[in-house]
MDTraj code that builds the backbone (N, CA, C; nanometers):
import mdtraj as md
import numpy as np

residues = "MET GLY LYS ALA LEU ILE PRO ARG THR SER ASP LEU GLN ALA ALA TRP ARG PRO ALA ALA THR ILE ILE LEU VAL LEU ILE ALA THR VAL ILE THR LEU ARG LEU GLU GLY ARG ILE TRP TYR CYS GLU CYS GLY SER TRP GLU LEU TRP LYS SER SER VAL TRP SER SER HIS CYS SER GLN HIS VAL SER ASP PRO TYR THR ILE SER HIS ILE SER HIS GLY LEU LEU PHE TRP CYS LEU PHE HIS TRP LEU PHE ASP ARG LEU GLY PRO ARG ARG PHE PRO ALA VAL ALA ALA ARG ILE THR THR PRO TRP ARG LEU ALA LEU SER VAL PHE VAL ALA ALA VAL TRP GLU ILE ALA GLU ASN SER THR TRP VAL ILE GLU ARG TYR ARG THR VAL THR MET SER LEU ASP TYR MET GLY ASP SER VAL THR ASN ALA THR CYS ASP VAL LEU PHE CYS ALA LEU GLY PHE TYR VAL ALA GLN TRP LEU LYS LEU THR GLY THR LEU LEU LEU PHE ALA ALA PHE GLU VAL ILE LEU LEU VAL THR ILE ARG ASP ASN LEU THR LEU ASN VAL ILE MET LEU LEU THR PRO ILE GLU ALA ILE LYS GLN TRP GLN MET ALA GLY HIS ALA PRO VAL GLY GLY".split()
xyz = np.array([
    [9.7979, 7.2950, 11.5675],
    [9.8579, 7.3979, 11.4881],
    [9.8278, 7.3858, 11.3389],
    [9.8321, 7.2523, 11.2957],
    [9.8021, 7.2226, 11.1560],
    [9.6638, 7.2632, 11.1177],
    [9.5627, 7.2399, 11.2107],
    [9.4294, 7.2759, 11.1813],
    [9.4073, 7.4277, 11.1653],
    [9.4915, 7.5061, 11.2346],
    [9.4777, 7.6494, 11.2214],
    [9.5184, 7.7043, 11.0853],
    [9.6041, 7.6247, 11.0197],
    [9.6470, 7.6662, 10.8875],
    [9.5499, 7.6327, 10.7757],
    [9.4509, 7.5495, 10.8064],
    [9.3497, 7.5123, 10.7089],
    [9.2331, 7.6102, 10.7093],
    [9.2017, 7.6773, 10.6008],
    [9.0921, 7.7748, 10.6015],
    [8.9584, 7.7072, 10.6333],
    [8.8814, 7.7770, 10.7119],
    [8.7492, 7.7268, 10.7443],
    [8.6631, 7.7283, 10.6160],
    [8.5600, 7.6409, 10.6111],
    [8.4737, 7.6372, 10.4942],
    [8.4021, 7.7728, 10.4744],
    [8.3628, 7.8338, 10.5819],
    [8.2978, 7.9664, 10.5732],
    [8.3840, 8.0704, 10.5152],
    [8.5235, 8.0632, 10.5495],
    [8.6159, 8.1577, 10.4961],
    [8.6343, 8.1356, 10.3421],
    [8.6366, 8.0104, 10.3008],
    [8.6534, 7.9835, 10.1607],
    [8.5304, 8.0292, 10.0829],
    [8.4114, 8.0089, 10.1399],
    [8.2896, 8.0523, 10.0730],
    [8.2839, 8.2005, 10.0647],
    [8.3290, 8.2715, 10.1669],
    [8.3291, 8.4186, 10.1684],
    [8.4288, 8.4719, 10.0619],
    [8.5371, 8.4031, 10.0424],
    [8.6369, 8.4418, 9.9449],
    [8.5874, 8.4163, 9.7974],
    [8.5140, 8.3151, 9.7791],
    [8.4718, 8.2805, 9.6474],
    [8.3472, 8.3554, 9.6029],
    [8.2708, 8.4069, 9.6896],
    [8.1416, 8.4711, 9.6551],
    [8.1677, 8.5929, 9.5699],
    [8.2618, 8.6809, 9.6046],
    [8.2847, 8.8003, 9.5230],
    [8.3353, 8.7606, 9.3818],
    [8.4247, 8.6567, 9.3764],
    [8.4746, 8.6125, 9.2484],
    [8.3659, 8.5527, 9.1629],
    [8.2772, 8.4786, 9.2222],
    [8.1647, 8.4185, 9.1461],
    [8.0717, 8.5260, 9.0991],
    [8.0506, 8.6287, 9.1822],
    [7.9683, 8.7381, 9.1403],
    [8.0241, 8.8066, 9.0167],
    [8.1507, 8.8330, 9.0173],
    [8.2205, 8.8964, 8.9022],
    [8.2036, 8.8166, 8.7731],
    [8.2213, 8.6872, 8.7826],
    [8.2051, 8.5950, 8.6674],
    [8.0645, 8.6014, 8.6149],
    [7.9652, 8.5914, 8.7073],
    [7.8303, 8.6038, 8.6639],
    [7.7892, 8.7344, 8.5979],
    [7.8472, 8.8451, 8.6525],
    [7.8241, 8.9751, 8.5974],
    [7.8803, 8.9820, 8.4531],
    [8.0038, 8.9259, 8.4365],
    [8.0631, 8.9266, 8.3000],
    [7.9818, 8.8469, 8.2031],
    [7.9351, 8.7316, 8.2432],
    [7.8526, 8.6474, 8.1598],
    [7.7225, 8.7208, 8.1212],
    [7.6565, 8.7809, 8.2189],
    [7.5353, 8.8509, 8.1906],
    [7.5616, 8.9711, 8.0988],
    [7.6767, 9.0338, 8.1127],
    [7.7088, 9.1458, 8.0277],
    [7.7232, 9.1064, 7.8832],
    [7.7910, 8.9965, 7.8625],
    [7.8132, 8.9419, 7.7262],
    [7.6794, 8.9122, 7.6573],
    [7.5925, 8.8455, 7.7376],
    [7.4637, 8.8047, 7.6777],
    [7.3819, 8.9265, 7.6475],
    [7.3823, 9.0238, 7.7417],
    [7.2990, 9.1475, 7.7207],
    [7.3505, 9.2252, 7.5985],
    [7.4838, 9.2346, 7.5819],
    [7.5396, 9.3066, 7.4680],
    [7.5032, 9.2442, 7.3347],
    [7.5011, 9.1109, 7.3346],
    [7.4585, 9.0330, 7.2118],
    [7.3118, 9.0638, 7.1859],
    [7.2354, 9.0656, 7.2870],
    [7.0890, 9.0932, 7.2717],
    [7.0694, 9.2355, 7.2213],
    [7.1560, 9.3226, 7.2514],
    [7.1490, 9.4600, 7.2046],
    [7.1999, 9.4713, 7.0615],
    [7.2515, 9.3643, 7.0043],
    [7.2971, 9.3629, 6.8662],
    [7.4431, 9.3862, 6.8456],
    [7.5235, 9.3851, 6.9531],
    [7.6662, 9.4123, 6.9373],
    [7.7336, 9.2929, 6.8816],
    [7.8285, 9.3181, 6.7853],
    [7.9074, 9.2126, 6.7242],
    [8.0144, 9.1641, 6.8202],
    [8.0632, 9.0401, 6.7993],
    [8.1646, 8.9872, 6.8857],
    [8.2944, 9.0663, 6.8760],
    [8.3377, 9.0940, 6.7556],
    [8.4647, 9.1638, 6.7349],
    [8.4592, 9.2459, 6.6092],
    [8.5673, 9.3186, 6.5863],
    [8.5718, 9.4093, 6.4676],
    [8.5391, 9.3337, 6.3371],
    [8.4557, 9.3917, 6.2556],
    [8.4158, 9.3332, 6.1268],
    [8.5361, 9.3074, 6.0353],
    [8.6499, 9.3803, 6.0593],
    [8.7612, 9.3659, 5.9760],
    [8.8268, 9.2263, 5.9894],
    [8.7960, 9.1581, 6.0979],
    [8.8488, 9.0222, 6.1141],
    [8.9878, 9.0171, 6.1682],
    [9.0559, 9.1305, 6.1872],
    [9.1927, 9.1296, 6.2353],
    [9.1967, 9.1494, 6.3865],
    [9.2609, 9.0581, 6.4528],
    [9.2700, 9.0602, 6.6018],
    [9.3865, 9.1418, 6.6428],
    [9.3651, 9.2598, 6.7001],
    [9.4769, 9.3479, 6.7452],
    [9.4452, 9.3959, 6.8876],
    [9.5548, 9.4015, 6.9682],
    [9.5438, 9.4427, 7.1030],
    [9.5186, 9.5901, 7.1241],
    [9.5684, 9.6712, 7.0264],
    [9.5545, 9.8171, 7.0449],
    [9.5310, 9.8872, 6.9137],
    [9.4366, 9.9843, 6.9141],
    [9.4103, 10.0728, 6.7983],
    [9.4226, 10.2151, 6.8529],
    [9.5108, 10.2926, 6.7933],
    [9.5420, 10.4249, 6.8544],
    [9.4528, 10.5370, 6.8107],
    [9.3926, 10.5257, 6.6922],
    [9.3130, 10.6396, 6.6425],
    [9.1668, 10.6265, 6.6942],
    [9.1234, 10.7347, 6.7532],
    [8.9776, 10.7401, 6.8038],
    [8.8896, 10.7782, 6.6871],
    [8.9426, 10.8207, 6.5742],
    [8.8589, 10.8468, 6.4608],
    [8.8437, 10.7336, 6.3647],
    [8.9163, 10.6308, 6.3839],
    [8.9140, 10.5116, 6.2980],
    [8.7886, 10.4286, 6.3266],
    [8.7374, 10.3596, 6.2273],
    [8.6248, 10.2678, 6.2469],
    [8.6633, 10.1523, 6.3355],
    [8.7935, 10.1333, 6.3620],
    [8.8407, 10.0233, 6.4509],
    [8.8235, 10.0633, 6.5984],
    [8.8029, 10.1906, 6.6292],
    [8.7959, 10.2385, 6.7684],
    [8.6763, 10.1696, 6.8349],
    [8.6971, 10.1162, 6.9537],
    [8.5928, 10.0490, 7.0299],
    [8.5595, 9.9119, 6.9710],
    [8.6352, 9.8619, 6.8812],
    [8.6083, 9.7335, 6.8196],
    [8.7098, 9.6218, 6.8548],
    [8.8312, 9.6676, 6.8927],
    [8.9367, 9.5743, 6.9252],
    [8.9480, 9.5664, 7.0817],
    [9.0564, 9.5065, 7.1281],
    [9.0746, 9.4885, 7.2729],
    [9.0867, 9.6207, 7.3439],
    [9.1665, 9.7120, 7.2874],
    [9.1890, 9.8398, 7.3638],
    [9.2161, 9.9492, 7.2615],
    [9.2007, 10.0720, 7.3112],
    [9.2219, 10.1943, 7.2370],
    [9.2466, 10.3060, 7.3387],
    [9.2632, 10.4316, 7.2949],
    [9.2908, 10.5345, 7.3982],
    [9.1804, 10.5507, 7.5033],
    [9.0547, 10.5170, 7.4707],
    [8.9486, 10.5244, 7.5671],
    [8.9608, 10.4224, 7.6789],
    [9.0437, 10.3216, 7.6511],
    [9.0692, 10.2172, 7.7578],
    [9.1229, 10.2803, 7.8796],
    [9.2072, 10.3866, 7.8616],
    [9.2606, 10.4560, 7.9741],
    [9.1520, 10.5147, 8.0649],
    [9.0462, 10.5663, 8.0056],
    [8.9364, 10.6241, 8.0804],
    [8.8648, 10.5183, 8.1623],
    [8.8641, 10.3859, 8.1107],
    [8.8017, 10.2838, 8.1840],
    [8.8908, 10.2383, 8.3051],
    [9.0182, 10.2439, 8.2825],
    [9.1067, 10.2227, 8.4021],
    [9.0751, 10.3338, 8.5058],
    [9.0533, 10.4539, 8.4599],
    [9.0197, 10.5619, 8.5534],
    [8.8863, 10.5347, 8.6262],
    [8.7956, 10.4690, 8.5610],
    [8.6739, 10.4290, 8.6364],
    [8.7066, 10.3531, 8.7593],
    [8.8006, 10.2560, 8.7418],
    [8.8381, 10.1683, 8.8521],
    [8.9076, 10.2516, 8.9603],
    [8.9913, 10.3479, 8.9196],
    [9.0568, 10.4344, 9.0165],
    [8.9549, 10.5112, 9.0969],
    [8.8567, 10.5689, 9.0343],
    [8.7591, 10.6465, 9.0995],
    [8.6658, 10.5647, 9.1877],
    [8.6299, 10.4450, 9.1386],
    [8.5478, 10.3585, 9.2266],
    [8.6244, 10.3216, 9.3562],
    [8.7516, 10.2930, 9.3454],
    [8.8273, 10.2606, 9.4664],
    [8.8219, 10.3798, 9.5633],
    [8.8475, 10.4994, 9.5070],
    [8.8403, 10.6231, 9.5958],
    [8.7056, 10.6362, 9.6570],
    [8.5986, 10.6210, 9.5801],
    [8.4601, 10.6364, 9.6299],
    [8.4387, 10.5384, 9.7424],
    [8.4722, 10.4086, 9.7202],
    [8.4444, 10.3070, 9.8222],
    [8.5318, 10.3240, 9.9465],
    [8.6507, 10.3726, 9.9192],
    [8.7421, 10.4010, 10.0337],
    [8.6799, 10.5084, 10.1234],
    [8.6321, 10.6120, 10.0646],
    [8.5714, 10.7212, 10.1424],
    [8.4358, 10.6716, 10.2006],
    [8.3593, 10.5953, 10.1238],
    [8.2253, 10.5535, 10.1748],
    [8.2368, 10.4464, 10.2908],
    [8.3237, 10.3518, 10.2722],
    [8.3265, 10.2432, 10.3660],
    [8.4444, 10.2447, 10.4721],
    [8.5491, 10.3226, 10.4400],
    [8.6584, 10.3347, 10.5336],
    [8.6561, 10.4664, 10.6139],
    [8.6111, 10.5685, 10.5554],
    [8.6110, 10.7011, 10.6191],
    [8.4727, 10.7273, 10.6837],
    [8.3700, 10.7282, 10.5944],
    [8.2379, 10.7607, 10.6459],
    [8.1646, 10.6457, 10.7089],
    [8.1804, 10.5219, 10.6572],
    [8.1080, 10.4083, 10.7027],
    [8.1259, 10.3759, 10.8533],
    [8.2472, 10.3716, 10.9006],
    [8.2640, 10.3357, 11.0465],
    [8.1860, 10.4217, 11.1379],
    [8.1604, 10.5479, 11.0984],
    [8.0908, 10.6389, 11.1882],
    [7.9372, 10.6342, 11.1610],
    [7.8937, 10.6190, 11.0337],
    [7.7559, 10.6256, 11.0021],
    [7.6828, 10.4905, 10.9961],
    [7.7464, 10.3892, 10.9353],
    [7.6902, 10.2551, 10.9247],
    [7.7983, 10.1516, 10.9405],
    [7.8482, 10.1374, 11.0604],
    [7.9647, 10.0454, 11.0833],
    [7.9372, 9.8995, 11.0502],
    [7.8228, 9.8502, 11.0747],
    [7.7933, 9.7066, 11.0467],
    [7.7998, 9.6818, 10.8896],
    [7.7493, 9.7740, 10.8134],
    [7.7513, 9.7569, 10.6676],
    [7.8914, 9.7724, 10.6164],
    [7.9593, 9.8768, 10.6686],
    [8.0951, 9.9056, 10.6179],
    [8.1902, 9.7866, 10.6434],
    [8.1751, 9.7155, 10.7570],
    [8.2614, 9.6125, 10.7957],
    [8.2403, 9.4911, 10.7015],
    [8.1185, 9.4780, 10.6420],
    [8.0886, 9.3652, 10.5590],
    [8.1285, 9.3881, 10.4142],
    [8.1441, 9.5109, 10.3743],
    [8.1809, 9.5449, 10.2359],
    [8.3356, 9.5414, 10.2284],
    [8.3902, 9.4288, 10.2149],
    [8.5346, 9.4156, 10.2135],
    [8.5860, 9.4462, 10.0705],
    [8.7228, 9.4495, 10.0567],
    [8.7814, 9.4825, 9.9303],
    [8.7359, 9.3982, 9.8169],
    [8.7256, 9.2682, 9.8274],
    [8.6776, 9.1878, 9.7166],
    [8.5305, 9.2215, 9.6775],
    [8.4497, 9.2532, 9.7723],
    [8.3140, 9.2976, 9.7408],
    [8.3129, 9.4353, 9.6732],
    [8.4028, 9.5201, 9.7167],
    [8.4133, 9.6498, 9.6481],
    [8.4551, 9.6358, 9.5046],
    [8.5425, 9.5431, 9.4780],
    [8.5833, 9.5095, 9.3394],
    [8.4675, 9.4603, 9.2627],
    [8.3900, 9.3658, 9.3195],
    [8.2727, 9.3127, 9.2566],
    [8.1683, 9.4226, 9.2244],
    [8.1532, 9.5125, 9.3182],
    [8.0589, 9.6200, 9.2923],
    [8.1139, 9.7128, 9.1848],
    [8.2395, 9.7366, 9.1800],
    [8.2980, 9.8193, 9.0680],
    [8.2728, 9.7548, 8.9336],
    [8.2961, 9.6275, 8.9257],
    [8.2708, 9.5487, 8.8001],
    [8.1272, 9.5617, 8.7622],
    [8.0351, 9.5467, 8.8619],
    [7.8944, 9.5540, 8.8308],
    [7.8549, 9.6901, 8.7736],
    [7.8988, 9.7987, 8.8370],
    [7.8631, 9.9282, 8.7888],
    [7.9282, 9.9524, 8.6486],
    [8.0541, 9.9123, 8.6289],
    [8.1150, 9.9257, 8.4970],
    [8.0403, 9.8451, 8.3933],
    [7.9877, 9.7290, 8.4287],
    [7.9126, 9.6495, 8.3349],
    [7.7783, 9.7165, 8.2955],
    [7.7097, 9.7711, 8.3979],
    [7.5885, 9.8365, 8.3752],
    [7.6083, 9.9552, 8.2760],
    [7.7244, 10.0259, 8.3007],
    [7.7496, 10.1371, 8.2058],
    [7.7773, 10.0897, 8.0646],
    [7.8522, 9.9824, 8.0505],
    [7.8735, 9.9311, 7.9162],
    [7.7446, 9.8920, 7.8479],
    [7.6534, 9.8296, 7.9204],
    [7.5199, 9.7924, 7.8627],
    [7.4481, 9.9243, 7.8229],
    [7.4482, 10.0215, 7.9121],
    [7.3740, 10.1463, 7.8835],
    [7.4430, 10.2216, 7.7672],
    [7.5712, 10.2200, 7.7690],
    [7.6439, 10.2862, 7.6622],
    [7.6197, 10.2353, 7.5185],
    [7.5887, 10.1050, 7.5191],
    [7.5639, 10.0460, 7.3880],
    [7.4145, 10.0283, 7.3572],
    [7.3323, 10.1020, 7.4317],
    [7.1876, 10.1072, 7.4002],
    [7.1738, 10.2082, 7.2797],
    [7.0634, 10.1913, 7.2102],
    [7.0377, 10.2717, 7.0948],
    [7.0342, 10.4221, 7.1295],
    [6.9755, 10.4523, 7.2450],
    [6.9622, 10.5931, 7.2799],
    [7.0958, 10.6557, 7.3077],
    [7.1779, 10.5889, 7.3833],
    [7.3117, 10.6456, 7.4171],
    [7.4020, 10.6562, 7.2969],
    [7.3983, 10.5531, 7.2118],
    [7.4757, 10.5581, 7.0903],
    [7.4392, 10.6830, 7.0044],
    [7.3123, 10.7013, 6.9903],
    [7.2584, 10.8167, 6.9086],
    [7.2982, 10.9507, 6.9807],
    [7.2960, 10.9509, 7.1182],
    [7.3412, 11.0688, 7.1944],
    [7.4859, 11.1020, 7.1654],
    [7.5739, 11.0007, 7.1687],
    [7.7116, 11.0205, 7.1388],
    [7.7286, 11.0787, 6.9962],
    [7.6552, 11.0248, 6.9009],
    [7.6711, 11.0686, 6.7585],
    [7.6209, 11.2110, 6.7362],
    [7.5282, 11.2463, 6.8221],
    [7.4626, 11.3817, 6.8092],
    [7.5366, 11.4930, 6.8713],
    [7.5813, 11.4708, 6.9980],
    [7.6365, 11.5792, 7.0759],
    [7.7836, 11.5780, 7.1094],
    [7.8524, 11.4686, 7.0745],
    [7.9937, 11.4615, 7.1066],
    [8.0745, 11.4535, 6.9828],
    [8.2060, 11.4417, 6.9960],
    [8.2933, 11.4333, 6.8871],
    [8.2836, 11.2961, 6.8148],
    [8.2177, 11.2033, 6.8750],
    [8.2099, 11.0615, 6.8229],
    [8.0941, 11.0541, 6.7190],
    [8.1110, 11.1249, 6.6104],
    [8.0018, 11.1338, 6.5117],
    [7.9751, 11.0014, 6.4443],
    [8.0729, 10.9127, 6.4315],
    [8.0584, 10.7840, 6.3652],
    [8.0490, 10.6663, 6.4635],
    [8.0251, 10.6969, 6.5926],
    [8.0247, 10.5968, 6.6915],
    [7.9065, 10.4949, 6.6654],
    [7.9386, 10.3631, 6.6555],
    [7.8348, 10.2668, 6.6261],
    [7.8235, 10.1693, 6.7438],
    [7.8830, 10.1988, 6.8599],
    [7.8739, 10.1094, 6.9682],
    [8.0047, 10.0245, 6.9800],
    [8.0200, 9.9579, 7.0907],
    [8.1422, 9.8755, 7.1137],
    [8.1133, 9.7305, 7.0640],
    [8.2228, 9.6637, 7.0254],
    [8.2053, 9.5208, 7.0120],
    [8.1983, 9.4518, 7.1461],
    [8.1533, 9.3299, 7.1517],
    [8.1370, 9.2582, 7.2820],
    [8.2764, 9.2467, 7.3440],
    [8.3773, 9.2187, 7.2628],
    [8.5091, 9.1992, 7.3175],
    [8.5608, 9.3273, 7.3801],
    [8.5410, 9.4399, 7.3102],
    [8.5903, 9.5692, 7.3579],
    [8.5171, 9.6054, 7.4883],
    [8.3869, 9.5935, 7.4885],
    [8.3052, 9.6322, 7.6104],
    [8.3434, 9.5422, 7.7306],
    [8.3654, 9.4133, 7.7058],
    [8.3994, 9.3257, 7.8146],
    [8.5429, 9.3618, 7.8670],
    [8.6298, 9.3837, 7.7761],
    [8.7628, 9.4229, 7.8164],
    [8.7617, 9.5619, 7.8923],
    [8.6698, 9.6481, 7.8555],
    [8.6580, 9.7772, 7.9267],
    [8.6187, 9.7539, 8.0737],
    [8.5347, 9.6531, 8.1024],
    [8.4950, 9.6208, 8.2350],
    [8.6176, 9.5641, 8.3087],
    [8.6987, 9.4784, 8.2450],
    [8.8174, 9.4174, 8.3013],
    [8.9187, 9.5278, 8.3306],
    [8.9301, 9.6255, 8.2412],
    [9.0292, 9.7305, 8.2673],
    [8.9874, 9.8199, 8.3805],
    [8.8572, 9.8268, 8.4062],
    [8.8051, 9.8955, 8.5264],
    [8.8577, 9.8208, 8.6517],
    [8.8422, 9.6886, 8.6458],
    [8.8913, 9.6067, 8.7565],
    [9.0440, 9.6259, 8.7746],
    [9.1131, 9.6400, 8.6689],
    [9.2598, 9.6627, 8.6802],
    [9.2868, 9.7971, 8.7473],
    [9.2090, 9.8980, 8.7103],
    [9.2242, 10.0267, 8.7729],
    [9.1978, 10.0195, 8.9196],
    [9.1007, 9.9390, 8.9654],
    [9.0702, 9.9259, 9.1023],
    [9.1879, 9.8633, 9.1781],
    [9.2535, 9.7584, 9.1159],
    [9.3642, 9.6938, 9.1751],
    [9.4824, 9.7912, 9.1892],
    [9.5074, 9.8660, 9.0875],
    [9.6136, 9.9661, 9.0874],
    [9.5909, 10.0631, 9.2000],
    [9.4709, 10.1119, 9.2184],
    [9.4384, 10.2074, 9.3242],
    [9.4564, 10.1452, 9.4615],
    [9.4251, 10.0127, 9.4706],
    [9.4441, 9.9487, 9.5990],
    [9.5922, 9.9465, 9.6388],
    [9.6764, 9.9433, 9.5413],
    [9.8204, 9.9428, 9.5642],
    [9.8775, 10.0906, 9.5870],
    [9.8222, 10.1825, 9.5085],
    [9.8752, 10.3189, 9.5164],
    [9.8148, 10.3981, 9.6380],
    [9.7018, 10.3603, 9.6853],
    [9.6316, 10.4285, 9.7909],
    [9.5790, 10.5672, 9.7382],
    [9.5288, 10.6444, 9.8299],
    [9.4452, 10.7602, 9.7838],
    [9.5271, 10.8665, 9.7081],
    [9.6334, 10.9127, 9.7678],
    [9.7117, 11.0196, 9.7000],
    [9.7670, 10.9811, 9.5661],
    [9.8297, 10.8617, 9.5654],
    [9.8898, 10.8090, 9.4357],
    [9.7783, 10.7884, 9.3310],
    [9.6620, 10.7387, 9.3780],
    [9.5505, 10.7141, 9.2830],
    [9.4997, 10.8478, 9.2225],
    [9.4848, 10.9497, 9.3013],
    [9.4353, 11.0731, 9.2493],
    [9.5382, 11.1408, 9.1551],
    [9.6680, 11.1236, 9.1882],
    [9.7707, 11.1749, 9.0954],
    [9.7738, 11.1022, 8.9607],
    [9.7555, 10.9706, 8.9694],
    [9.7494, 10.8941, 8.8432],
    [9.6259, 10.9270, 8.7593],
    [9.5113, 10.9439, 8.8274],
    [9.3927, 10.9841, 8.7560],
    [9.4120, 11.1200, 8.6844],
    [9.4761, 11.2121, 8.7537],
    [9.4974, 11.3422, 8.6964],
    [9.5943, 11.3317, 8.5745],
    [9.6927, 11.2507, 8.5900],
    [9.7927, 11.2305, 8.4790],
    [9.7196, 11.1681, 8.3602],
    [9.6334, 11.0692, 8.3787],
    [9.5587, 11.0104, 8.2700],
    [9.4715, 11.1122, 8.2009],
    [9.4047, 11.2000, 8.2749],
    [9.3172, 11.3031, 8.2197],
    [9.4010, 11.3991, 8.1284],
    [9.5184, 11.4347, 8.1749],
    [9.6018, 11.5307, 8.0996],
    [9.6528, 11.4667, 7.9718],
    [9.7043, 11.3367, 7.9837],
    [9.7546, 11.2645, 7.8703],
    [9.6471, 11.2486, 7.7607],
    [9.5219, 11.2129, 7.8002],
    [9.4189, 11.1979, 7.7017],
    [9.3802, 11.3331, 7.6400],
    [9.3766, 11.4389, 7.7233],
    [9.3404, 11.5682, 7.6797],
    [9.4382, 11.6152, 7.5676],
    [9.5675, 11.5898, 7.5894],
    [9.6721, 11.6327, 7.4996],
    [9.6754, 11.5535, 7.3716],
    [9.6553, 11.4159, 7.3869],
    [9.6714, 11.3328, 7.2732],
    [9.5464, 11.3078, 7.1890],
    [9.4268, 11.3099, 7.2502],
    [9.3001, 11.2919, 7.1659],
    [9.2007, 11.4034, 7.1899],
    [9.2339, 11.4993, 7.2694],
    [9.1449, 11.6116, 7.3008],
    [9.0112, 11.5606, 7.3635],
    [9.0224, 11.4608, 7.4412],
    [8.9089, 11.3999, 7.5065],
    [8.9622, 11.3299, 7.6327],
    [8.8760, 11.3094, 7.7303],
    [8.9053, 11.2369, 7.8503],
    [8.7817, 11.2035, 7.9252],
    [8.7932, 11.1430, 8.0412],
    [8.6725, 11.1067, 8.1093],
    [8.5875, 11.2232, 8.1535],
    [8.6525, 11.3255, 8.1974],
    [8.5825, 11.4515, 8.2452],
    [8.5051, 11.5098, 8.1280],
    [8.5725, 11.5332, 8.0139],
    [8.5008, 11.5908, 7.8987],
    [8.3938, 11.4980, 7.8481],
    [8.4209, 11.3672, 7.8504],
    [8.3241, 11.2747, 7.8039],
    [8.1870, 11.2831, 7.8807],
    [8.2007, 11.2956, 8.0111],
    [8.0837, 11.3103, 8.0956],
    [8.0168, 11.4437, 8.0720],
    [8.0906, 11.5500, 8.0587],
    [8.0314, 11.6829, 8.0361],
    [7.9557, 11.6864, 7.9042],
    [8.0235, 11.6322, 7.8029],
    [7.9610, 11.6386, 7.6669],
    [7.8414, 11.5416, 7.6567],
    [7.8386, 11.4388, 7.7306],
    [7.7251, 11.3438, 7.7188],
    [7.6049, 11.4054, 7.7977],
    [7.6360, 11.4716, 7.9135],
    [7.5218, 11.5213, 7.9937],
    [7.4810, 11.6637, 7.9576],
    [7.5792, 11.7536, 7.9429],
    [7.5469, 11.8915, 7.9109],
    [7.6392, 11.9408, 7.8006],
    [7.6179, 11.8960, 7.6776],
    [7.7116, 11.9296, 7.5703],
    [7.7323, 12.0763, 7.5477],
    [7.8594, 12.1104, 7.5208],
    [7.9002, 12.2457, 7.4991],
    [7.9565, 12.2545, 7.3574],
    [7.8982, 12.3249, 7.2701],
    [7.9382, 12.3291, 7.1295],
    [8.0820, 12.3711, 7.1086],
    [8.1282, 12.4661, 7.1867],
    [8.2646, 12.5193, 7.1749],
    [8.3629, 12.4073, 7.2001],
    [8.3337, 12.3178, 7.2999],
    [8.4256, 12.2082, 7.3293],
    [8.4216, 12.1081, 7.2149],
    [8.3054, 12.0813, 7.1609],
    [8.2930, 11.9910, 7.0498],
    [8.3742, 12.0352, 6.9233],
    [8.3623, 12.1666, 6.8931],
    [8.4316, 12.2182, 6.7841],
    [8.5852, 12.2180, 6.8040],
    [8.6277, 12.2434, 6.9265],
    [8.7727, 12.2341, 6.9568],
    [8.8232, 12.0956, 6.9416],
    [8.7455, 11.9962, 6.9900],
    [8.7844, 11.8556, 6.9799],
    [8.7964, 11.8118, 6.8338],
    [8.6966, 11.8539, 6.7541],
    [8.6969, 11.8109, 6.6116],
    [8.8006, 11.8812, 6.5352],
    [8.8396, 12.0011, 6.5736],
    [8.9410, 12.0764, 6.5015],
    [9.0768, 12.0116, 6.5136],
    [9.1016, 11.9337, 6.6225],
    [9.2322, 11.8693, 6.6436],
    [9.2504, 11.7428, 6.5680],
    [9.1501, 11.6933, 6.5012],
    [9.1586, 11.5595, 6.4407],
    [9.1038, 11.5610, 6.2999],
    [9.1580, 11.4751, 6.2165],
    [9.1006, 11.4606, 6.0844],
    [9.0558, 11.3145, 6.0760],
    [8.9346, 11.2863, 6.0319],
    [8.8878, 11.1520, 6.0274],
    [8.9718, 11.0687, 5.9300],
    [8.9970, 10.9434, 5.9680],
    [9.0747, 10.8561, 5.8861],
    [8.9931, 10.7390, 5.8478],
    [9.0245, 10.6734, 5.7444],
    [8.9505, 10.5567, 5.6966],
    [9.0013, 10.4304, 5.7700],
    [8.8988, 10.3327, 5.7804],
    [8.9380, 10.2016, 5.8366],
    [9.0110, 10.2155, 5.9586],
])
top = md.Topology()
chain = top.add_chain()
for i, resn in enumerate(residues, 1):
    res = top.add_residue(resn, chain, resSeq=i)
    for name in ("N", "CA", "C"):
        top.add_atom(name, md.element.get_by_symbol(name[0]), res)
traj = md.Trajectory(xyz[None], top)
């Protein structure tokens, strides 16, 4: 009986592989962001957990800001996508693959996609795209700390969705979108729309609701 309580070596290896993958992805993300020229933290030198103004030069430079909520939403949506792909569709279409992509691996995959986005978002082309077609006229890219925390907040969103399940997750995502729309006139949905197919009327509406602030 005692032996049955001791995890097999293969089980321990299987449990650690997703965690090790996540750590490696985070390390690679930090290195790549530095190679892209991203600074470690806000040039102001003040360490703060939250900055509320999306118009401030501090936005995307500290640990979190209103856009952090949209990164939590990434995790919510990734959980929903993988739930549909591997729990609903997978058992019928590709059962062997679906059975192997367990929750820890889904989390690792979510972190990987979020990290790829952070790297892409901080490329010169995307930064210029944001400055040209969205309300983020003064966007200069994220600090390494902010971008890394965005990936971690995505992982948090995934965990929250794992607890809430599908209906609760979709309701929370909708609530986040409404809260951001009301408070900063922006959210994940508008961010995607404006980045891919910018609409001038939306941009003008967003900018009309805010006045740029210093520092």
